[in-house]
N, C-alpha and C positions, 0 to 999 in steps of 0.2 A: 745722248741716247746710246744704248748699247745693244749689240746683237747677241753676244755671249759674255755677259757681264762677269761671270765667275772667272773666266779665262782672262778677259781684258783688264781686270783689276787684281789679278793674282799677286800675292806678296812676292817680292823679288827673290827671297831665299827659296820659296817653294817653286817658283818658275825655273830657277837655275838647277834645282834638283831634278825637275822634269827634263830639262834640256840635257843634263848629264846622262840620265838614263837613256834618252833617245839617241844621243850621240854614240854611246857604246853600241846600241843596237845597230845604228846605221853603219858603223865601221865594220862590224861583223857581217852584216847583210851585204855590203859592197864586196868584202873579201870572198864571200861564198858565191856570189851570183854574177859578178862582173869581172871577166878575165883581166881587163885593164887594171882594176883595183887589186885583184889577187896578186898581180906582179908588183905593183907599186907599194902596197902595204907590206907585202912580204919582204921586199928589199929594205924597207924602213924599219922592219921589226915591230909594226904596230898591230895590235889586236884590241878588241873592245875592253878586255879586262886590264889592259895596261893604261887605259884612260882613267886616271884617278880624279882629275878635276878638269873643269872647262879649259883651263890654261894649257892643258896638255895637247890641245888641238894644234898648237904651233909645231908639233913634231910630225904632223901628217903632211905629206907633199901636196901642194896646191894642184888644182885641176884648171886647165885653160880651154879656151874655145878651140884651139888647135887640136887638143886631145879629142874633142868631140868630132871634129872634121876628119881626123885620122882614123876614127872608128865608124865613119859613115857607112851605111845609114843606121844600123841597129846594134852596133858593137858595144854601145854603152848601156843597152837595155838590161835590166836585172830580172825581167820576167819573160817567159815565152810569149810568142805573139798571140796565143789563144787567150791570154789574160790582158792584153792591151786592147783598150776599147776606143782610143783616139790617138791620132798622130798629128803633131804640128811641126812646123819647120820655120827657120829664119829665112830671110829673103835670099841669102847666098850671093849677094852682090859682089863679094870679094873672094869668091871661091865656092866650094861645096857648102850647102846650107847645114846648119846644125839641126839635127832631128831629135825630137822629144816624143816619148810615148807615155800614155796615162792609163792606169788601171781605173776601175770604177771607184775605188777608195780615193785615188789621187784627184779625180774630178770632184768628188764630194768635199774633200779638203779645200780644193781650189775655190769652189763656190762659197764655202764658209768664210775663208780668208777675205775674199772680195766683198762679201756681204757685210762683214764686220766694218770694213773701211768705208763702205757706202753709207751705212747707218751712222758712222762716226761723223760724217760731214752733213748729216741732216736728211738723207734720202729716206722716204717713207713709202708705204704701200699705196698712198694716194698720188704718187708721182707718175707722170707720163714721160718716159725716158726715151729719147731718140738717140740711137747709136749710129754715129757717122764715122766709125772705124770701118776699114775694109774687112768683110767676111772672107774666110778662106784659111790658108795655112798660117797666117798671122794670128797670134793668140789673143790680141786685144779685144776683138768684138765678142767672140764666144765667151771669153773670160768674164766679161761684165754681164753678158746676156743672161747666163744661168743664175748668177748671183742676184741680179735685179728681179728675176722671176721668183727666186727663193724669198726675197723680201716681200713680194706681192705687187711690184710695180707693173704698170702696163708698158711693155717694151715695143718700140717702133724700130725694127731692124733695117733701117734705111740704107746702111752701108755708106761708103764714101763715093764721091763723084756725083754728077748730075745735081749740082748745087741748087739750081733754081727749083727743082722738084723737091729737094730736101727742105727748102725754105717754105714751099707750099704746104708740106706736111706740118711744119712747125706752126704755121698760121692756122691751118684748118683743124689740126688735132689738139691745139692748145698745149703743145709740148712744154713741160715744166723743167726738164733737165736735159742737157746735151752732153753726149759722150763723143769726144773727138781729140785729135792732136791740137795743141794750142795754135799752131800755125794755120791749120784748116779752119778752126773756129774763127780766127781773125779774117780769113778769106771769106767765110760765109757771111760775117758781119759786113765786110766791104761790099759784097754782092747785094746783100739785103738793102743797103742804103742806096744802091743804084737802081733798084726796082721802083715801081710806082706805088708800092704799098708803104704806109707809114710804119715806123719802128714800133708804134703802139700796138700793132697787130701781133707782136711777139711778146706782149707784156706779161704773159703767164710764165715765160721762161725765167727761172730764178736761180738755177744751179748749173755750174759747169763742172763736169767730171772729166778732167783732162789727164792725159798720160801719153806714154809712148815716146815722149821727148821732154826735155827739161823746160821749165817755165821760169824765167827771171821775174823778180818783183815788178820790173817795169812792163814786161809783157802781160803779166797778170793784171796790172792796172789798166792797160789798154783793153783787155778782154772784158773787165768788169764795167768800164765806162761804156764800151761799145754796145754790150748786150744788157747792161744793168742787171748783172748776176753776181752770185757769190762763187768765185772760181777756186777750184781745189785740185790738188795733185795726188796721184798715186804712183807707186814705183813697182817695177817688176821687169822680168825678161824671160823670154821663151825657155832658155836653158834651165831656169830655176822652177818655173811653173807657168809664167805669164804675168799679167797684172795682178796686184794683190799681195805682193811680198811685204810692202809697207805702204802707208798712206796717211794723209792728214786727218785730223779731227777738226771740229769747228773752231778750235783755238788757233789753228794753222801755225803752230810753233814747232815744226818738225814733223817728220813722217813716222808714224808708229809702226814698228816691225811686228809681224805675227810671229812672235818669238817661240811659241810652242811648236812651230813648224819650220822655222828658219833661224839659224844661229849666225849672227853677223860678227865680223871682227874688222879692225882697221890695221893695215900694214903699210910700211914704207914701200911704194911701188917699185923702187929700184933694188932694194936689198931683201924685201919681203919680211923684214923684221917687224914683229908685233909692236904696235904703238900703244901708248897709255890712253886710258879713257879721256875723251875730250880733244885728242890730237887729230889733225886732218891727214888723211892718206887714202889709200885704195881700199875699197870695200871688198871683202871676201865673204862669201855666204856658203854655209853648209845646210843642206836639206836634212830634216830630222825624221821625217816619216815617209818620204817619197818612195814608192814601190817601183814605178815604171823605169825611171832613170834617176837614181840617187846621185848626188854630187857632193864631194868633199872639198871644202875650201875653194869654191869656184871663184876665179879671178874675174870680177865684173868689169874691171878697168875704170870704174866710176870713182871719182874723188869726192869724199864727203867726210863727215864727222859724226860721232855717236854721242848722244846725250842721255844719261841714265837717270836723270832727275824725274820724279813723278810729275806728270803733266797736270795742268789746272783742270783738265777734263776728268781726272780721276784714274786714267789709264796708267798702268805701271810699266808698260812695255818701253823698251829703249826707242828713242827717236833719232832718225838720221836727218841731218841737214839736207836742204835741197842740193842736188848734185852740182858741184862747182864746175865739173867738166869731166871728160874721159882722158885717162892717161894716154890712150892711143889716138885721141882727137886733138890732143894738145899740140899746138904749133910751137916750134922753137925758131924764133926769128932773131938772128944775130945774138944767139946765146940766151935770149930771154924767153921764158915760158909764157905762152899766150893761149888763153881759153876763149872760144867764141862767145861764151856767156858774158865775159867781161866787156866785150865790144858791144853786144846787144844792150847791156845795161846802160852804156854811155849813149848809144844812139837813141834809145827810147826815152831817155830822160830829157831830150832836147825837143822843144816845140818845132813843129813844121816837118819833122822827119817821120816817115811812115814806118811800119813794123817789118817791112820786107827789106832784106839786105843780103849781100854776098861778099865773101872773103876770097880774094884771088892771091895766091902765093906764087911768086916767080923766083927764078935764080938769075941774077944779073952778074956776070963774071963769077966770083966766088962768094957772092953775098946773096942771102935770101931777102926778098922784099915782100911786103904785105900791102895790098890795096883793098880798101874798104869801100864798097859800092852801096849806095842807098837811094831810096826814092823819097820824094817830098809828098806831103799830104795835099798840097795845093800846087798843081802843075803850072799855074800862071806865074809862079815865082821864077820859073826857068827863064823868063824874059827879063828879069831884073838882075843883071850880071853883078852889080855891086853887092846886092844882098846875098847872092849865091856865094860870092867870094868870101864875104864876111862869115857866112854859115860854115863854109868849108874850113876856114881858119879856126873857128870855134871848136868844131868837131876834132880837128887835128890836134889842137892844144889839149882838149880833154882826154883824147886817147893816149897822147904822150904822157900825161899825168898819171893815168891809170896803168898803162902797160909798161912805161919806161922806155919806149922806143918811138921813133917817128915812123909814120906810115902814110902812104898816099891815100887821099880821100876823094871820091868821085861821086857826083850827083848824076843819076841816070834818069831817062824818061820814065814817067809813070807806067807801071805794069810791064816793064821790060824784065824785071827779075821774076824768075819762075815761082809760081804758087804751087804748094804741095798739098795733096789730100792725105798723105801719110807723113812719115818723118821727113822733116825739112833737111835738105842737103845744102849747107851753107858754104862749104869750102870747095873751091876749085883750085886744085894743086897742079900747077904747070911746071914744077921744078924739073921733072924728068922728060919734058917734051922739048923738041928742037924747034 
């Protein structure tokens, strides 16, 4: 299914001509309206008419999250406040939040992008969609809300938290699609199985519209088995727009970029050298029509790969692989790069291990150590010491095979690892504590 078929199946050459035209416009728009870019582009000697091909984007200096924070709150806005109709912001857990503003046109584009991706995975006007993202400054809930209404869905703006009431709505309303983080959807399923209602009461639920955090194939399998649904991913971030920058189709063979609005590229995360098509590196994204807060070569810190082959679904847009990890979330343990997603894939591929885990990093002497803590699906196993010891050795061996390092493995009591209604925080870094 298509929401805007002429755009979604546009021939590659025509799409790149559109991108080049919009890139030129964006460069000049940024230079005219954002003092930060006026200075940056001036120093680099870049103007729109000097951009002769899409490859010339490599000469534009990248933009970072630190740049947005340094210009907090509205220094990156390209429009006066009278033209800004909505403001969102990141959580700001590691400092000042990044603040983004939207014009009316920006909001229209946002809902179009998200609607495309929702239709691509099978969402229709007959769906009853329950949103269990938190409403507020976070972009996730409202980003999907308006797109779902544009499609014609019945939207249940449940928000996150109060899980038992959310499950009551699912049963009573006959919810057919769930919007949530993957970890919260797992927690909802765990809670549902503990209540007195049979899982058949949720039988109308058919579609999981997950985002805000990555989903490994193993976690997706757990979600699909637990809820008996078709689980899908979409990708985005507040700085660029919110959700809807890219997303899966029903083939689930990569996430289609909304390339008429966003120009992606892959670079070496250390040198920022542009990599060839098909190579894995850090994703940089340039907005091509954004009025409120345009961004040039924004460093997402996400590690992925781009696939330019035409998808079986008929869409011609480039597809990004599921994010392997973040360059700033990557752990370096004894000289080895470790991504939490690698550990999750190992844990969830082993029977009797639940989906909730924690990674604890410590410094012992001059050496960094990693401890992987996880829960069991059956708490009665905790009394069987020989089985626990066997399981720990199995996990330790598999992790060493995948990661190339040894790490400590610990089984903890059921429900001792924190559950999250938003993005899961898997890493506890104790290296700088005494």
